[in-house]
C-alpha positions in Angstrom: 0.0 0.0 0.0 2.8 2.4 0.8 4.5 1.7 -2.6 1.2 2.5 -4.4 0.9 5.8 -2.5 4.4 6.7 -3.4 3.8 5.9 -7.1 0.6 8.0 -7.0 2.3 10.9 -5.3 5.1 10.8 -8.0 2.6 10.8 -10.8 0.7 13.6 -9.1 3.8 15.8 -8.9 4.6 15.1 -12.6 1.0 15.8 -13.8 -0.7 19.1 -14.2 -2.6 21.0 -11.4 -6.0 19.7 -12.6 -4.8 16.1 -12.6 -3.6 16.5 -9.0 -7.0 17.9 -7.9 -8.9 15.1 -9.6 -6.7 12.5 -8.0 -7.1 14.1 -4.5 -10.8 14.2 -4.9 -10.9 10.5 -5.9 -8.8 9.5 -2.8 -11.1 11.5 -0.5 -14.2 9.8 -1.9 -12.6 6.4 -1.5 -11.7 7.3 2.1 -15.2 8.3 3.0 -16.7 5.2 1.3 -14.3 2.9 3.2 -15.0 4.7 6.5 -18.8 4.7 6.1 -18.6 1.0 5.2 -16.6 0.2 8.3 -19.1 2.1 10.5 -22.1 0.4 8.9 -20.7 -3.0 9.8 -20.2 -2.2 13.5 -23.8 -3.0 14.6 -26.4 -5.4 13.4 -29.8 -6.5 14.7 -31.7 -9.7 13.8 -34.5 -11.9 15.1 -35.0 -15.6 14.9 -38.7 -15.3 14.0 -40.7 -12.6 12.2 -44.1 -14.4 12.6 -45.2 -15.8 15.9 -48.3 -16.9 17.8 -49.6 -15.0 20.8 -47.2 -15.3 23.7 -44.4 -17.0 21.7 -40.9 -15.8 22.4 -38.8 -13.9 19.9 -35.0 -13.7 20.3 -33.6 -10.3 19.3 -29.9 -10.5 18.7 -27.7 -7.3 18.6 -24.1 -7.9 17.5 -21.3 -5.3 17.8 -17.9 -5.7 16.2 -15.2 -3.5 18.0 -11.7 -3.4 19.3 -10.8 -5.0 22.6 -10.4 -1.5 24.2 -13.8 -0.2 23.1 -16.5 0.7 25.7 -19.9 -0.8 24.6 -23.2 -0.2 26.3 -26.2 -2.2 25.2 -29.9 -1.0 25.6 -31.5 -2.0 28.9 -35.1 -1.4 30.1 -38.6 -2.8 29.7 -39.9 0.2 27.8 -37.2 0.3 25.1 -38.9 -2.5 23.1 -42.5 -1.2 23.3 -45.0 -2.3 22.0 -43.4 -5.7 22.6 -42.8 -6.9 26.1 -39.3 -7.9 27.4 -39.3 -11.4 28.9 -35.6 -11.8 29.6 -32.3 -10.0 28.9 -29.6 -12.7 28.3 -25.8 -12.4 29.0 -23.4 -11.0 26.4 -21.5 -13.6 24.3 -18.0 -12.6 23.1 -16.3 -14.1 20.0 -12.7 -13.1 19.1 -12.0 -12.9 15.4 -9.1 -11.4 13.4 -7.9 -9.3 16.4 -11.3 -7.9 17.1 -14.2 -8.8 19.4 -17.7 -9.6 18.2 -20.2 -9.1 21.1 -23.7 -10.5 20.9 -26.5 -9.5 23.2 -29.8 -11.4 23.1 -33.3 -10.3 24.4 -36.4 -12.4 24.8 -39.5 -10.5 23.5 -43.2 -11.4 23.1 -46.7 -9.9 22.5 -50.0 -11.1 23.9 -52.3 -9.5 21.3 -52.6 -10.3 17.6 -51.5 -7.7 15.0 -48.5 -6.3 13.3 -45.8 -4.6 15.4 -42.5 -3.0 15.0 -39.4 -3.5 17.2 -38.2 0.1 17.5 -34.6 1.2 16.6 -32.2 0.4 19.4 -29.3 2.7 20.5 -25.9 1.2 21.3 -23.1 3.4 22.7 -19.6 2.6 21.4 -17.0 4.7 23.1 -19.9 7.1 24.1 -20.9 7.5 20.4 -24.5 6.4 19.6 -25.2 3.8 16.8 -28.7 2.7 15.9 -30.1 -0.6 14.6 -33.0 -0.9 12.1 -36.6 -1.4 13.2 -37.9 -4.9 12.6 -41.5 -5.9 11.6 -43.1 -8.6 13.6 -46.5 -10.3 12.8 -48.4 -11.8 15.8 -51.2 -14.3 14.8 -54.1 -15.7 16.8 -53.8 -19.2 18.2 -55.9 -21.5 16.0 -58.9 -23.2 17.8 -59.4 -26.9 17.4 -63.0 -27.0 16.1 -63.1 -30.8 16.5 -62.9 -30.6 20.3 -64.6 -27.2 20.7 -68.1 -27.0 19.4 -68.7 -23.8 17.5 -71.9 -21.7 17.3 -73.2 -19.1 14.9 -72.9 -15.5 15.9 -76.3 -14.3 17.0 -77.8 -11.2 15.3 -78.2 -8.0 17.2 -81.6 -7.8 19.0 -82.9 -4.6 20.4 -83.9 -4.8 24.1 -86.3 -2.4 25.8 -84.5 -0.4 28.5 -85.6 -1.4 31.9 -87.0 1.0 34.5 -83.9 1.4 36.5 -84.3 5.1 37.3 -86.9 4.7 40.0 -84.7 6.7 42.4 -85.1 9.7 40.1 -88.9 9.7 40.5 -88.5 9.1 44.3 -86.3 12.2 44.6 -88.7 14.2 42.5 -91.6 13.3 44.8 -89.6 14.0 47.9 -88.5 17.3 46.5 -92.1 18.3 45.7 -93.2 17.3 49.2 -90.4 19.4 50.7 -91.3 22.4 48.6 -94.9 22.1 49.6 -93.9 21.8 53.3 -91.8 24.9 53.0 -94.5 26.8 51.2 -97.1 25.7 53.9 -94.7 26.6 56.7 -93.9 30.0 55.3 -97.3 31.2 54.3 -99.2 29.7 57.2 -96.9 30.0 60.2 -94.5 32.8 59.2 -97.0 35.1 57.7 -99.3 34.5 60.7 -96.5 35.3 63.1 -95.6 38.5 61.1 -99.3 39.6 61.2 -99.5 39.1 64.9 -96.2 40.9 65.5 -97.4 43.8 63.3 -100.7 44.0 65.3 -98.7 44.1 68.5 -96.5 46.9 67.2 -99.6 49.0 66.5 -100.6 48.8 70.1 -99.3 51.6 72.3 -96.1 50.8 74.2 -97.7 50.9 77.7 -100.6 48.5 76.7 -98.2 46.3 74.8 -95.9 45.9 77.8 -98.8 44.9 80.1 -100.0 42.5 77.4 -96.6 40.9 77.1 -96.4 40.5 80.9 -99.7 38.6 80.9 -98.4 36.4 78.1 -95.3 35.7 80.1 -97.5 34.7 83.1 -99.3 32.2 80.9 -96.1 30.7 79.5 -94.6 27.4 80.7 -91.0 28.7 81.2 -91.2 28.6 85.0 -92.8 25.1 85.0 -89.9 23.9 83.0 -87.4 25.7 85.3 -86.1 27.7 82.3 -85.2 30.8 84.4 -82.7 32.1 81.9 -85.4 32.4 79.2 -87.9 33.8 81.6 -85.7 36.6 82.9 -84.6 37.4 79.3 -88.3 37.9 78.3 -89.0 39.9 81.5 -86.1 42.3 81.1 -86.7 42.7 77.4 -90.3 43.9 78.1 -89.2 46.6 80.5 -86.2 47.6 78.3 -88.3 47.9 75.2 -90.9 50.0 76.9 -88.3 52.4 78.3 -86.6 52.6 74.9 -89.9 53.5 73.2 -91.3 55.8 75.8 -88.3 57.5 77.4 -86.4 57.5 74.0 -83.1 56.1 75.3 -81.0 53.2 74.0 -82.1 50.6 76.5 -82.0 47.2 74.6 -78.3 47.4 73.8 -77.1 49.0 77.1 -75.7 47.1 80.0 -77.4 47.4 83.4 -75.0 50.1 84.7 -75.3 52.1 81.4 -79.1 52.0 81.4 -79.3 53.2 85.0 -76.9 56.1 84.3 -79.0 57.1 81.2 -82.2 57.1 83.3 -80.6 59.2 86.1 -79.4 61.6 83.4 -82.9 62.0 82.1 -84.2 62.5 85.6 -81.6 65.3 86.3 -82.4 67.0 83.0 -86.1 67.1 83.9 -87.3 64.8 81.1 -88.2 62.0 83.5 -89.8 62.5 86.9 -89.1 59.0 88.2 -88.7 58.2 91.9 -85.3 57.0 93.3 -87.0 53.9 94.7 -88.3 52.9 91.3 -84.8 53.4 89.7 -83.4 51.2 92.5 -86.0 48.5 92.0 -85.2 48.5 88.2 -81.5 48.1 89.0 -82.2 45.2 91.4 -84.3 43.3 88.8 -81.7 43.8 86.0 -78.9 42.6 88.3 -80.9 39.5 89.3 -81.5 38.8 85.6 -77.7 39.2 84.9 -76.9 36.6 87.6 -79.5 34.2 86.2 -78.4 34.6 82.5 -74.6 34.7 83.0 -73.9 33.1 86.4 -76.6 30.4 86.0 -78.2 31.4 89.3 -81.5 29.9 90.3 -83.7 32.2 92.4 -86.6 31.1 94.6 -90.1 31.3 93.2 -91.0 34.1 95.6 -88.1 36.2 94.2 -89.2 35.5 90.6 -92.7 36.6 91.4 -91.5 39.7 93.2 -89.3 40.7 90.3 -92.3 40.2 87.9 -94.5 42.5 90.0 -91.6 45.0 90.2 -91.4 45.2 86.4 -95.1 45.9 86.1 -94.8 48.6 88.8 -91.8 50.1 87.0 -93.8 50.3 83.7 -96.7 52.0 85.5 -94.4 54.4 87.4 -92.5 55.2 84.2 -95.6 56.1 82.3 -96.7 58.4 85.1 -93.2 60.0 85.3 -93.1 60.9 81.6 -94.2 64.6 81.1 -97.0 65.4 78.8 -96.0 66.0 75.2 -97.2 69.3 73.6 -99.0 69.4 70.3 -95.8 71.0 68.7 -93.7 68.1 69.9 -96.2 65.6 68.7 -96.2 67.3 65.3 -92.4 67.2 65.2 -92.5 63.6 66.2 -94.9 62.7 63.4 -92.8 64.6 60.9 -89.8 62.7 62.2 -91.6 59.3 61.8 -92.8 60.3 58.3 -89.3 61.3 57.3 -87.9 58.1 58.8 -90.5 56.0 56.8 -89.6 57.9 53.6 -85.9 57.1 54.1 -86.7 53.4 54.7 -88.8 53.4 51.5 -85.9 54.9 49.6 -83.5 52.3 50.9 -85.9 49.5 49.9 -86.3 51.0 46.4 -82.5 51.3 46.1 -82.0 47.7 47.3 -84.7 46.4 45.0 -83.1 48.3 42.1 -79.7 46.8 42.8 -81.3 43.4 43.0 -83.0 43.9 39.7 -79.9 45.2 38.0 -77.8 42.4 39.4 -80.4 39.8 38.1 -80.4 41.4 34.7 -76.6 41.3 34.6 -76.6 37.7 35.6 -79.2 36.8 33.0 -77.6 38.7 30.2 -74.2 37.6 31.3 -75.3 34.0 31.2 -76.9 34.4 27.7 -73.7 36.1 26.4 -71.5 33.5 28.0 -73.7 30.7 26.6 -73.6 32.3 23.1 -69.9 32.8 23.3 -69.3 29.2 24.4 -71.5 27.9 21.6 -69.6 30.1 19.1 -66.3 28.9 20.4 -67.4 25.2 20.2 -68.8 25.6 16.7 -66.1 27.8 15.1 -62.8 26.9 16.9 -60.7 23.8 17.4 -61.7 23.6 21.1 -64.8 21.7 20.0 -67.4 19.7 22.0 -67.4 17.2 24.9 -68.3 13.6 24.3 -71.7 14.2 25.9 -72.4 17.0 23.4 -71.4 14.8 20.5 -73.7 11.9 21.6 -76.7 14.2 22.3 -76.2 16.3 19.1 -78.5 16.0 16.1 -76.4 13.9 13.8 -75.9 14.8 10.2 -75.9 12.4 7.3 -73.9 13.5 4.2 -72.6 12.0 0.9 -68.9 12.0 0.1 -66.7 10.8 -2.7 -67.1 10.2 -6.4 -68.2 6.6 -5.9 -70.9 7.8 -3.6 -71.3 6.7 0.0 -72.9 8.3 3.0 -72.0 8.4 6.7 -73.7 10.0 9.7 -71.6 12.2 12.0 -72.4 14.2 15.2 -71.2 17.4 13.5 -70.7 18.4 9.9 -67.3 17.4 8.5 -65.8 20.6 7.1 -63.8 20.6 4.0 -60.0 21.2 4.5 -57.2 21.6 2.1 -55.4 18.3 1.3 -51.6 18.0 1.0 -50.4 19.9 -2.0 -49.1 17.6 -4.8 -46.9 18.4 -7.9 -48.8 19.4 -11.0 -47.5 16.3 -12.8 -49.3 14.1 -10.2 -52.5 16.2 -9.8 -53.8 15.1 -13.2 -53.7 11.4 -12.1 -56.2 11.7 -9.3 -58.7 14.0 -7.5 -58.4 14.2 -3.6 -60.9 15.7 -1.2 -60.5 15.9 2.6 -63.2 16.6 5.3 -62.6 16.8 9.0 -64.1 17.5 12.4 -61.7 17.9 15.4 -62.5 18.5 19.0 -59.6 19.0 21.5 -62.1 19.2 24.4 -63.3 15.6 24.0 -60.7 14.8 22.5 -62.1 13.3 19.3 -61.2 13.6 15.6 -62.9 12.4 12.4 -61.0 12.7 9.1 -62.3 11.5 5.8 -60.2 11.5 2.6 -61.6 10.5 -0.7 -59.3 9.8 -3.6 -60.6 9.3 -7.2 -58.1 8.1 -9.8 -58.4 9.1 -13.5 -57.4 5.6 -14.5 -56.8 2.1 -13.0 -53.9 2.1 -10.6 -52.0 -0.5 -8.6 -52.4 1.3 -5.3 -54.0 -1.0 -2.8 -55.2 -0.7 0.8 -52.0 -2.2 2.1 -49.9 0.5 0.4 -52.3 3.2 1.8 -51.9 1.7 5.3 -48.1 2.0 5.0 -48.4 5.6 3.8 -50.7 6.4 6.8 -48.2 4.8 9.2 -45.3 6.8 7.6 -47.3 10.0 7.9 -47.9 9.3 11.7 -44.1 8.8 12.2 -43.2 11.9 10.2 -45.8 13.9 12.3 -43.8 13.0 15.5 -46.0 10.2 16.8 -44.2 7.9 19.3 -44.9 4.5 20.9 -47.0 3.5 17.9 -48.9 0.2 18.2 -50.3 -1.0 14.9 -52.7 -3.8 14.3 -54.5 -4.9 11.0 -57.8 -6.6 10.5 -60.2 -7.1 7.6 -63.4 -5.1 8.1 -66.9 -5.5 6.9 -69.6 -2.9 7.8 -73.1 -4.0 8.9 -74.2 -3.1 5.3 -71.6 -5.2 3.6 -68.9 -2.7 2.7 -65.5 -4.4 3.0 -62.1 -2.8 3.7 -59.0 -2.9 5.8 -58.9 -1.8 9.4 -55.7 -0.4 10.9 -55.9 0.4 14.6 -53.9 0.8 17.8 -52.6 3.6 20.0 -49.8 6.2 19.9 -48.6 9.4 21.6 -49.4 12.2 19.2 -47.7 15.5 19.1 -50.5 18.0 18.3 -48.7 21.4 17.9 -52.1 23.1 17.3 -53.7 21.8 20.4 -54.5 24.7 22.8 -55.0 22.2 25.7 -51.6 20.5 25.4 -49.2 19.2 22.7 -48.5 15.6 23.7 -51.4 13.2 24.2 -51.7 9.4 24.2 -54.7 8.5 22.0 -56.2 5.5 20.4 -56.7 5.6 16.6 -58.6 3.6 13.9 -58.2 3.9 10.2 -60.6 2.3 7.8 -59.5 2.0 4.1 -62.1 1.1 1.4 -61.5 0.4 -2.3 -64.3 1.0 -4.7 -63.5 0.9 -8.5 -61.1 3.7 -9.2 -61.7 5.4 -5.8 -60.3 5.0 -2.3 -61.9 6.3 0.9 -59.8 6.7 4.0 -61.7 7.2 7.3 -59.6 8.1 10.3 -60.6 8.4 14.0 -58.5 9.4 17.0 -59.8 9.7 20.6 -58.6 9.4 24.2 -57.2 6.0 25.0 -59.7 3.7 26.8 -62.6 6.2 26.3 -65.7 4.0 26.1 -68.0 6.9 25.1 -65.8 7.7 22.1 -65.9 4.1 21.0 -69.7 4.3 21.0 -69.6 7.4 18.8 -67.1 5.6 16.4 -69.3 2.5 16.2 -72.3 4.6 15.5 -70.5 6.4 12.6 -69.3 3.1 11.1 -72.7 1.5 11.4 -74.2 4.3 9.4 -71.7 3.8 6.5 -73.7 3.0 3.3 -72.9 2.8 -0.4 -75.3 4.7 -2.8 -76.7 2.4 -5.4 -76.5 3.6 -8.9 -79.9 4.2 -10.5 -80.5 2.1 -13.6 
């Protein structure tokens, strides 16, 4: 080799400058080809079986050829071989050959569901540099059933069954709700209104007469018989306090005992109340006894209780006699004050009612605007509808494709622009695409109809490969692919491709990466192909019902003769 290089260098020096450049370029090309060839031979992956039955083991062998000093790290982990399952990771075998080492690592893999799967590319680190193997296609078949030992039966047709009356609890709750509403109505209008009327009548009675009437009602109560002294003294002191507040015009109900006595003495000194010292002292004693009963839980004798009751009546009578006569001018001013007070109360009520009315209008109109906005967003944006909305919606039946077939969908499939093709290919076929997409559900229906101008060799299998390739190019990961023959309830046959994957939806406002189930139905009809795609949340049973309803509605339009 050295002699050849020397000869080549001698010739290069003797040749012209152009010859030298051509020879240098040739050597560089040869160098890169040899280098790339040597790198390509470093790693290799193979399997002992490409077609297995459910649960059967596949042995994946990864071989690496490297120097004895090279650092090699093989892939490890259960999820690296998804969608296949890792059964066992075997030890590395080493074979020495021509001064190099050939390391072989084997993995036991399997799958417990029928379909077509791909062992993903595996990464091997050689001297911390990554090298990747090719993906390998694996077909998993169902286990054949021995019909000689197992008796087979025909599949029964679908029979509609009337829904049973399992919502009895709804009617029970409705009856109980009506009874509760009637009870509340009866309680409010019979008892509450009656109590309000009686209270209003009492309020119209003069304060002196009302105080004596309340004392008689307290005598007829059962509070003392039940030894409820606290409640009894509360009623007793409230009667005298309310009377003093209305007649003497001082804040008696919210004052303590000491404060009330000071206010009464101040009124006496100012000449507005000609009350005897003995009466003021009796009032103070009754209020102090009531405080002991209410706060110190004291239990006075019956004689003391009766004496306090008589003292309160005496205080009311003495207070009425001690109040000076009010002149006509004062009465007129008092009436004006009451009228002004009533007018202010009416204004407050009108203002409160106006606020309530405005608030109710804002709530109603805000609700209507919010509902209209939400409806517009659902109908005109990608956010879309929930699964409940899709199931309860009024479904639309439409005709698609040149060959003529109809499907029913929860929402109208809107026409979208298909992928742009070169002008040279556009003349060979006509493509139309329709779609409904809801990120809220999530749920997507995509229908593509392709009509060729002449007979073509494109088949459903080739279309499925194209669909899978599009998913990979769009960034889908962890793709599980299964294939089955499909026949609709109305006899339309095609190829079904289904599974799950993690899709990267860059336009999704609710998140970019979502694991979804998908189903692709491919139908061939003459010179036309229809591709019907679905994607929905993984394990969403409601979405599966919507999908089945769409596929059950699939019908071919018969040509009129």
